[in-house]
C-alpha positions in Angstrom: 0.0 0.0 0.0 1.3 3.4 -0.9 1.9 6.2 1.6 -1.0 8.4 2.6 -0.7 11.9 1.2 -2.3 15.0 2.6 -4.1 17.6 0.5 -1.0 19.7 0.3 1.0 16.7 -1.1 2.9 16.0 2.2 3.6 12.4 2.8 1.9 11.4 6.1 4.4 8.5 6.7 7.3 10.9 6.4 5.6 13.2 8.9 5.0 10.6 11.5 8.3 8.6 11.1 10.6 9.2 14.0 13.6 11.4 13.2 17.0 10.5 14.6 18.5 13.1 16.9 20.8 15.5 15.2 24.4 15.7 16.3 24.0 19.4 16.4 21.8 21.1 19.0 21.2 24.4 20.6 23.7 25.2 23.4 22.4 26.6 26.7 24.9 29.3 26.2 22.9 30.6 23.3 20.2 31.9 25.7 21.0 35.6 26.4 20.1 37.5 29.5 20.3 41.2 28.6 22.6 43.2 30.8 23.0 47.0 31.2 26.2 48.5 30.0 27.1 49.9 33.4 26.6 48.7 36.9 27.3 50.3 40.3 31.0 51.2 40.6 31.5 51.5 36.8 32.2 54.7 35.0 29.0 55.9 33.2 29.5 55.3 29.5 27.0 56.4 26.8 29.6 56.3 23.9 27.6 53.5 22.3 24.7 55.8 21.5 24.7 57.4 18.1 22.1 60.1 17.4 21.3 61.9 14.1 22.2 65.5 13.8 19.8 68.2 15.0 17.3 69.1 12.3 18.3 66.2 10.0 15.1 64.2 10.4 12.5 64.9 7.8 8.9 65.9 8.7 6.4 64.0 6.6 3.0 65.3 5.6 0.4 64.6 8.2 -1.5 62.3 5.8 1.6 60.4 4.5 1.1 56.6 4.5 2.8 54.8 7.5 4.7 52.5 5.2 6.5 55.5 3.7 7.9 56.8 6.9 9.3 53.7 8.6 12.7 55.3 9.0 11.3 57.7 11.6 10.9 54.8 14.1 14.7 54.3 14.0 16.0 57.8 14.0 15.5 60.6 16.5 13.5 63.8 16.0 15.7 66.7 17.4 15.1 70.4 17.3 17.4 72.1 19.9 21.2 71.9 19.6 23.7 72.2 22.3 23.7 76.0 22.1 19.9 76.2 22.5 19.3 77.1 18.8 16.3 75.5 17.0 16.5 74.1 13.5 15.0 71.6 11.0 11.6 70.8 9.6 10.3 69.8 13.0 10.9 73.3 14.6 7.4 74.4 15.7 8.5 78.0 15.8 6.6 78.8 19.0 5.9 82.3 20.2 7.9 83.5 23.3 4.9 83.5 25.6 4.3 79.8 25.0 8.0 79.1 25.6 7.9 81.0 28.9 4.8 79.3 30.0 6.4 75.9 29.2 9.6 76.8 31.1 7.6 77.9 34.1 5.5 74.7 34.1 8.6 72.5 33.9 10.3 74.4 36.8 7.1 74.3 38.9 6.8 70.6 38.3 10.4 70.0 39.4 9.9 72.3 42.5 6.7 70.4 43.4 8.5 67.1 43.1 11.4 68.2 45.3 8.9 69.4 48.0 6.9 66.2 48.0 10.0 64.0 48.0 11.1 65.8 51.2 7.6 65.4 52.6 8.0 61.7 52.2 11.3 61.6 54.0 9.7 63.6 56.8 7.0 60.9 57.1 4.2 63.1 55.8 3.2 60.7 53.1 3.7 57.0 52.4 4.9 57.2 48.8 6.0 59.5 46.0 7.4 59.3 42.4 9.4 62.0 40.8 9.6 62.8 37.1 13.0 64.6 37.2 14.5 64.7 33.7 11.2 64.0 32.0 9.3 67.2 32.6 9.3 68.2 28.9 7.1 65.3 27.9 4.0 65.9 30.1 4.3 69.7 30.0 4.5 69.9 26.2 1.6 67.5 25.6 -0.5 69.4 28.0 0.0 72.6 25.9 -0.6 70.9 22.6 -3.9 69.1 23.5 -7.1 70.7 24.8 -8.8 70.0 28.1 -11.6 68.3 26.1 -9.1 65.7 25.0 -8.3 63.0 27.5 -4.9 62.0 28.9 -4.5 58.4 30.2 -1.3 59.1 32.2 1.3 57.2 34.1 2.6 58.4 37.5 5.4 60.4 35.9 3.5 63.0 33.9 2.2 65.2 36.8 3.4 68.1 34.7 0.2 67.7 32.7 -1.9 68.8 35.7 0.6 71.5 36.8 0.7 72.9 33.2 -3.1 73.1 33.2 -3.1 74.9 36.6 -4.7 72.2 38.6 -4.5 73.4 42.2 -1.3 72.3 43.9 -3.1 72.1 47.2 -5.5 69.5 45.8 -2.5 67.4 44.5 -1.0 67.6 48.0 -4.2 66.7 49.7 -4.4 63.6 47.6 -0.8 62.7 48.3 -1.4 63.1 52.0 -4.7 61.2 51.9 -6.1 63.7 54.3 -9.7 64.9 54.9 -9.6 67.1 51.9 -8.4 64.5 49.5 -10.4 65.0 46.3 -10.5 61.2 45.8 -11.6 60.5 49.4 -8.7 58.1 50.1 -9.6 55.8 47.2 -6.3 56.0 45.4 -2.7 55.6 46.4 -0.7 58.8 46.7 0.2 60.3 43.2 -2.5 58.3 41.4 -4.4 61.5 40.6 -7.8 61.8 38.7 -9.2 65.0 37.3 -11.8 64.6 34.6 -12.4 68.4 34.2 -8.7 68.8 33.4 -8.7 66.0 30.8 -6.7 63.7 33.2 -8.1 60.1 33.4 -7.7 58.2 36.7 -4.2 56.8 37.0 -3.7 53.1 37.1 -0.9 51.4 39.1 -0.9 48.7 36.4 0.3 51.1 33.7 -0.4 48.9 30.7 -4.2 49.2 31.2 -4.0 52.9 30.3 -3.4 52.0 26.7 -6.5 49.8 26.4 -8.7 52.4 28.1 -7.4 55.2 26.0 -8.1 53.4 22.7 -11.6 52.5 24.0 -12.3 56.1 25.0 -11.0 57.4 21.6 -13.3 55.0 19.7 -16.3 56.0 21.9 -15.7 59.7 21.2 -15.4 59.0 17.5 -18.9 57.5 17.6 -20.0 60.7 19.4 -18.4 62.7 16.6 -17.1 65.4 18.9 -13.6 65.7 17.6 -11.9 64.8 20.8 -8.8 62.6 20.9 -6.9 60.6 23.6 -3.3 60.4 24.6 -1.9 57.5 26.6 1.4 56.9 28.3 3.3 53.8 29.0 6.8 53.1 30.2 9.5 51.0 28.4 8.9 48.1 30.8 5.2 47.9 30.2 5.6 47.5 26.4 6.3 43.9 27.2 2.7 43.4 28.5 -0.2 42.1 26.6 -2.2 45.3 27.2 0.3 47.1 25.0 -0.2 44.8 22.1 -4.0 44.5 22.4 -4.2 48.3 22.4 -2.0 48.7 19.3 -4.0 46.1 17.4 -7.4 47.8 18.2 -6.0 51.3 17.5 -4.8 50.1 14.1 -7.8 48.1 13.1 -10.4 50.6 14.1 -8.3 53.7 13.4 -8.8 55.2 16.8 -7.9 58.9 17.3 -5.3 58.3 20.0 -1.6 59.1 20.6 0.2 56.2 22.1 3.2 57.5 24.0 6.1 55.3 25.2 8.4 56.9 27.7 11.7 55.1 27.3 13.5 56.5 30.3 16.0 53.5 30.2 14.8 52.0 33.5 11.7 50.2 34.8 11.8 49.5 38.5 15.3 48.1 39.0 15.4 46.6 35.5 16.8 48.3 32.4 15.0 48.7 29.1 16.8 45.7 27.5 14.6 43.3 29.5 11.6 44.7 27.5 13.5 44.3 24.2 15.1 47.6 23.9 18.4 46.2 22.8 16.8 44.4 19.8 15.3 47.5 18.2 13.6 50.8 19.2 10.3 50.7 21.0 8.8 53.0 18.3 9.5 50.2 15.8 6.8 48.1 17.4 4.2 50.3 15.9 5.4 49.4 12.4 4.2 45.8 12.8 0.7 47.1 13.3 0.7 49.4 10.3 0.9 52.6 12.5 3.1 55.6 12.0 5.8 55.6 14.6 8.1 58.5 15.7 11.1 58.4 17.9 11.7 61.7 19.7 14.3 63.3 21.9 12.2 63.4 25.1 14.5 66.0 26.7 13.9 68.5 23.9 10.7 70.5 24.6 10.4 71.7 21.0 10.8 68.2 19.6 8.2 66.8 22.0 5.8 69.6 21.1 6.2 69.2 17.4 5.8 65.4 17.4 2.7 65.6 19.6 1.2 68.3 17.4 1.8 66.2 14.2 0.2 63.2 15.8 -2.8 65.2 17.1 -3.4 66.7 13.6 -3.3 63.3 12.1 -5.8 61.9 14.7 -8.2 64.9 14.2 -8.2 64.3 10.4 -9.5 60.8 11.0 -6.2 59.1 10.1 -5.9 57.2 13.3 -3.3 56.5 15.9 0.4 57.4 16.1 3.0 55.7 18.3 5.7 58.0 19.8 8.7 56.8 21.7 10.2 59.6 23.9 13.9 58.8 24.4 14.8 60.2 27.8 16.4 59.2 31.1 14.9 58.7 34.6 17.2 60.9 36.6 15.9 59.8 40.0 14.7 56.5 41.5 11.7 54.7 40.3 9.9 55.8 43.5 10.7 56.7 47.1 10.9 52.9 47.6 13.8 52.6 45.2 17.5 53.2 45.4 18.9 53.4 41.9 22.5 53.3 43.2 22.0 49.6 43.8 21.7 48.9 40.0 23.4 51.7 38.1 26.3 54.1 38.6 25.5 56.7 41.2 26.2 59.7 38.9 25.0 58.2 35.6 22.2 60.7 35.3 24.7 63.6 35.1 26.3 62.0 32.1 23.1 61.5 30.0 24.1 62.9 26.6 20.7 64.5 25.9 21.0 66.9 28.7 18.4 68.4 31.1 15.1 69.4 29.6 14.7 72.5 31.9 18.2 73.7 31.2 17.8 73.2 27.4 14.6 75.2 27.2 16.1 77.9 29.4 19.1 78.1 27.1 16.9 78.4 24.1 15.1 81.4 25.5 18.4 83.0 26.4 19.6 82.4 22.9 16.5 84.2 21.6 17.3 87.1 23.8 14.1 86.6 25.7 15.4 85.3 29.1 18.3 85.6 31.5 19.9 83.8 34.4 18.6 86.6 36.7 15.0 86.1 35.4 15.4 82.4 35.9 16.6 82.7 39.5 13.7 85.1 40.3 11.2 82.6 38.8 12.6 79.7 40.7 12.4 81.7 44.0 8.8 82.7 43.2 7.8 79.1 42.5 9.5 77.8 45.6 7.4 80.2 47.6 4.2 79.2 45.7 4.8 75.5 46.5 5.7 76.2 50.1 2.4 78.2 50.5 0.4 75.3 49.0 2.2 72.8 51.3 1.3 74.9 54.4 -2.3 75.0 53.4 -2.5 71.2 52.7 -0.6 70.3 55.9 -2.9 72.4 57.9 -5.6 69.9 57.0 -3.3 67.1 57.9 -0.7 64.7 56.6 -0.4 60.9 56.7 -2.1 59.5 59.8 -3.1 62.9 61.1 -6.2 63.3 59.0 -8.3 61.1 56.7 -11.5 61.3 54.8 -14.7 60.5 56.8 -15.3 56.8 57.1 -18.9 57.3 55.8 -17.5 58.3 52.4 -16.2 54.8 51.8 -19.8 53.8 50.9 -20.3 56.6 48.4 -19.7 56.4 44.7 -19.5 52.6 44.8 -22.8 51.8 43.1 -25.1 54.2 41.3 -28.0 52.8 43.4 -26.8 51.1 46.6 -28.3 47.7 47.2 -29.4 46.3 50.6 -26.0 44.7 51.4 -24.2 48.0 51.1 -26.8 49.7 53.2 -26.5 47.1 55.9 -22.7 47.5 55.9 -23.1 51.2 56.2 -25.4 50.8 59.2 -23.0 48.3 60.9 -20.0 50.6 60.5 -21.7 53.9 61.4 -23.8 52.4 64.1 -27.0 53.5 62.6 
C-alpha cells in the first residue's frame, strides 16, 4: 500500500516517522540574558549611543502613509542643539509667551517634586514618584492638547496637571490622603484623577491605560465630537499584553489616539533591555501594526511639542493613531521605595548625553534674547514660595495618619444605586 498523502502533497508517513536526533543542538549558552552596559561602581558610558544631527530628520506630511515613513521609528527627532538654537523641519517656531509658559510649568513641576520628596522623607506621606528629567514630555503635551481631549497618564506626567493649573493644594491633599483628599482616600498617593482637566484616573498597572485610551477614543469617534486621547506607558510595560492589544485595536479601528512610550531607560530596578530595547527601538513596534511611529528626543521640549502636534493633527483628520517613543532618562529612583545606586552608577544621570530638559529650554530662551539667568533665578524663588504656601495649606488639613476622609465616604460612589447589602454594611460601620 502506498503512503498516505495530505491535500498539500505532504507524505503522512514521512511526517510521522521518528527522526534520529541531530548531532547538532542548541547550546544553553545561546540563551542571552540582557545586561545593562554599566553597573554600580562602573564609570558611566554612553559612547555606544549614536544620534542623528539636530534638524536632519524629515517631517512627513500629516497624511503620509505609514509605510512611507518607517525610518522615523529608528531615527530621532531633534530640534534644539547644544547652544539652544532650534532648526530643522520639525521646529514648531513657537511664540515667546508659549515658551515661557512651558519653562515655568517645567520648573514648577520639578519644584513640586522636590517638596513632595522631602515630605515623604519627613513621614508626611507613604509614597511619591518624581519625574526629574522627563518634565518636557508631560508639559509639552498638556500645551498641545485641549482640556476636552483626555490623557491616560502614568505616574510620571504630573506636569500635565501642573501645566493646566490644577490646584497644587489639591494634589498635595491627595498625596497626604487627608480629609480634603479629592478622591476620598480611594487612590494611592500620586494616582491622581481630574476629569475636568482631561486627566483620566491613574492606574498602578500602567499597561491598562493604553486599552482604556483606545476605547475612549473609539467612543468619542462615535459621538463625533472631535476629541482625541493620549496614553502613556513606560518602556517596561511595552512587554505586557495590554500594550499589544491596544495597538491592534488602535490600528484596526483607526482610533484617534496618541500612544506614547516613555523610554527612560529603566523600569523598577530593571533596564529597558529586558523589555526588548536592545533588539530594536520601542517605536518600531508600531510598524508591525501598520501605525506611523516616531522616535523623539524626550529632553527637547520643542521636539516633543512638534511630534505631539503632528500626531494630534493626524488623529483629528480621521487618520488614526500614532506611536511615539520619547527617548529620555529617569534621573531619580523609580519611586521613594527605590535606590537606583543599587543597580546603576551613582552619577549616571549627570552623564546623560541628551542633557536636562529644563536647562535646554532655558538656554533656548536665552539664545533668543528673551530670558536671562537673573530672570530664571527670580522665577525659581517665586515658584518655591508658591509650592511652600500650598504645602502649608495642605498640611494644615493634615498629613499621613493625622487626617483622613470620613469613614462614611467609603460607601459613596461605589454603586449608582446602593443595594441592601451596602446599606447594611453602612449601618454596621456607622452604628445607625
